[in-house]
C-alpha positions as CSV (number, residue, x, y, z in Angstrom):
1,M,18.6,10.4,21.3
2,Q,15.8,12.7,21.1
3,G,12.8,11.3,19.1
4,Q,10.0,13.0,17.4
5,M,7.2,14.8,19.5
6,P,3.9,13.3,20.0
7,Q,2.3,15.3,17.2
8,E,4.7,14.1,14.8
9,I,4.1,10.6,15.8
10,E,0.5,11.2,15.2
11,V,1.0,12.5,11.8
12,W,3.6,10.3,10.6
13,Y,2.4,7.0,12.2
14,I,-1.1,7.0,13.8
15,I,-3.2,8.8,11.2
16,P,-2.1,6.7,8.4
17,A,-2.4,3.6,10.4
18,L,-5.9,4.5,11.3
19,R,-6.6,5.3,7.7
20,R,-5.2,1.9,6.8
21,E,-7.5,0.3,9.2
22,L,-10.6,2.2,8.0
23,A,-9.7,1.2,4.3
24,K,-9.4,-2.2,5.0
25,V,-12.6,-2.4,7.0
26,M,-14.4,-0.7,4.1
27,I,-12.9,-3.2,1.4
28,N,-13.1,-6.6,3.5
29,D,-16.0,-5.8,5.7
30,M,-18.2,-3.7,3.6
31,G,-17.3,-4.5,0.1
32,L,-16.3,-1.2,-1.3
33,S,-13.6,-1.3,-4.1
34,Q,-10.4,0.7,-3.6
35,K,-12.0,3.3,-5.9
36,G,-14.7,3.5,-3.6
37,V,-12.5,3.9,-0.7
38,S,-10.7,6.5,-2.2
39,K,-13.8,8.6,-2.9
40,V,-15.1,8.0,0.3
41,M,-11.9,9.0,2.5
42,N,-10.9,11.6,-0.1
43,I,-7.4,10.0,-0.8
44,T,-5.9,8.4,-3.8
45,E,-6.4,5.1,-5.2
46,A,-2.7,4.7,-5.0
47,A,-2.9,5.5,-1.2
48,V,-5.5,2.7,-0.6
49,S,-3.5,0.3,-2.6
50,Q,-0.4,1.0,-0.3
51,Y,-2.7,0.8,2.9
52,I,-4.1,-2.4,1.7
53,N,-0.9,-3.9,0.8
54,S,0.9,-2.8,3.9
55,K,3.3,-0.6,2.0
56,R,2.2,2.2,4.0
57,A,1.5,2.6,7.9
58,K,2.4,-1.0,8.7
59,D,4.4,-0.4,11.7
60,V,1.4,0.4,14.1
61,I,-1.2,-2.5,15.2
62,F,-4.2,-1.6,17.3
63,T,-5.7,-3.5,20.0
64,K,-9.4,-5.5,19.5
65,N,-11.0,-2.5,21.2
66,V,-9.5,0.0,18.9
67,M,-10.4,-2.1,16.0
68,K,-14.1,-2.3,17.1
69,E,-14.2,1.6,17.4
70,I,-12.6,1.6,13.8
71,K,-15.2,-0.6,12.5
72,V,-18.1,1.8,13.8
73,A,-16.3,4.9,12.4
74,A,-15.9,3.2,8.8
75,K,-19.7,2.5,8.7
76,K,-20.5,5.9,9.8
77,V,-17.9,7.5,7.1
78,K,-19.2,5.0,4.4
79,E,-22.6,6.2,4.9
80,N,-21.7,9.9,5.2
81,N,-18.0,11.0,4.3
82,S,-18.5,14.3,5.8
83,L,-18.0,12.5,9.1
84,L,-14.5,11.4,7.9
85,I,-12.9,14.3,10.0
86,P,-15.1,14.1,13.2
87,E,-14.5,10.2,13.3
88,M,-10.8,10.4,12.8
89,T,-10.6,12.8,15.6
90,K,-12.6,10.7,18.0
91,L,-10.4,7.7,17.0
92,T,-7.0,9.6,17.6
93,R,-8.6,10.7,21.1
94,L,-9.2,6.8,22.0
95,T,-7.1,5.6,25.0
96,G,-5.9,2.7,23.2
97,V,-4.4,4.8,20.2
98,K,-2.9,7.3,22.7
99,Q,-1.1,4.4,24.4
100,V,0.4,3.5,21.0
101,M,1.7,6.8,20.5
102,C,3.0,7.0,23.8
103,Y,4.9,3.9,23.4
104,M,6.4,4.8,20.4
105,H,7.4,8.3,22.1
106,K,9.1,6.7,24.8
107,K,10.7,4.2,22.3
108,Q,12.1,7.1,20.3
109,D,13.2,9.4,23.1
110,I,15.2,7.8,25.8
111,N,15.4,11.3,27.7
112,L,11.5,11.1,28.4
113,P,11.0,10.6,32.4
114,E,9.7,7.3,33.0
115,N,6.3,8.6,34.3
116,C,5.7,10.8,31.2
117,E,1.9,11.2,30.7
118,I,2.4,14.1,27.8
119,C,0.3,11.9,25.3
120,F,-2.5,11.6,27.7
121,E,-2.7,15.4,28.7
122,D,-6.1,16.9,28.1
123,D,-6.3,18.6,24.7
124,I,-8.4,21.4,25.5
125,I,-7.4,24.8,24.2
126,K,-8.5,27.5,25.9
127,I,-8.7,31.0,24.0
128,K,-9.3,34.2,25.7
């Protein structure tokens, strides 16, 4: 069985899980309302509610180290929401996040070689 490409896993699972954790940190640790989180993160209040109530992005669990980085990112984004995209980009590049993506990719695609490291390849794009 061939599964999803790593980019699809990132879009369907990883990014929503990062948003879920950012929303939870902003509500539970920083005292923002769901409406406040929706404004800061530029998502709907309904999306925030689904993240908080584990109706969206519930399949991905991050390590303590990744959660520390998410808390740092949440503070920066709360103070300046124009940092949302750069902070999300940083979070998706964390080794712990890439390990989750790699695990999900290997679980979905039994044809991947055992030593596959595609999720960890350098994401530098060269433009001529």
